[in-house]
Structure formats: C-alpha cells, structure tokens
N, C-alpha and C positions, 0 to 999 in steps of 0.2 A: 466519628464514623466508624462502623461494625466490620469486624474483617470480613463478613460477606461483601459488602459495600467496595472495601480494598480491594477483595479478588475480582468480584465485578469489572471494576475499574482497570487493571491488570490482565484480565483477559480479553479486554477490549483492547487494550493498548498492545498485546500480542499479535492479537488478527490483525490491524492495521498492520503491525511492522513484518508480517509472515505474508499477509496480500496484499501487495503493492495497488492490484486492480482496486480492490474495496477503499483504500487508502486516497488515491488519486480521484474517485470518483467523488468522494466526499468533500475533499480539499476543491477540485473546479466545480462543484453546486455550490461550496461556500462561497467562492472569490467571485462565479456567476453574480451572486445576490450583493457581491459589492464590500465583502469583508477583506481584509490586508491579509496577506500572505503570514506575515510575520505573525498574525494576532493569532489564522487559524492553525498553524503549527504548534504555536505555543499549547493553545488550548487543545491539540492532539498527541501533546508531547512529541511529537515527530521534529527531529533535527532537520534544520534548513538542508544538508549535505544529501539528508538521506530522501527527501523530496525530490531533487534534483539529480541524487543517481536516479531515482525512480522514472520520473519524465525523460531522460535520457537512455533508457535502457533499450536494448536491442538483443534479441536472441543470439548466440554463438553461432557459428558456422554448425559446428558440431552438435549444439542442440536443435537447429534445422533440422538437419539430417535427422537426429534420431525421434522427430516428431513426425518427419515424413514415413520414416521407415515403420513408425508403431502405427500410424492411418493406413498405410500400405498394407501391411501384412496382418493386421488385428480384423480387417473384411474379409 
C-alpha cells in the first residue's frame, strides 16, 4: 500500500467521523442491503458507540436557538 492510498483511506475515515450524516447514510444503505451492523461498522472503522451516538443525537436547546437566530437574521 502506498502512502497515497493510506492518506486516501485516512481522509475517508476522517470525513465519516466528522460528518455523521454521511456515515449514517452509508450505514443505513448497507443495513438495507442486508449487511450486519458489526460488519458494516468494522469495514468503515467506526466504533459501535460512535454509531449509536450518531443515531441518538439531538441538537441541544442552545444549538436549536443558535440555528433559529442565524436563519432569522441572515435573511
């Protein structure tokens, strides 16, 4: 494996961990195709706890207020 291939893999892993929406979409599609959750998470190098943290995430009250404020005052 070349360093270029390694960096591509690491970049993809970083993108997944920084973008839970992308990770959840990939995982949900894989599950819909009949793959087991343990196999999918292992292949993507995502901890099971991270997956469930993503699935159960809800914005805090402060985050919700911040989004409303930003949308309201940007327009």
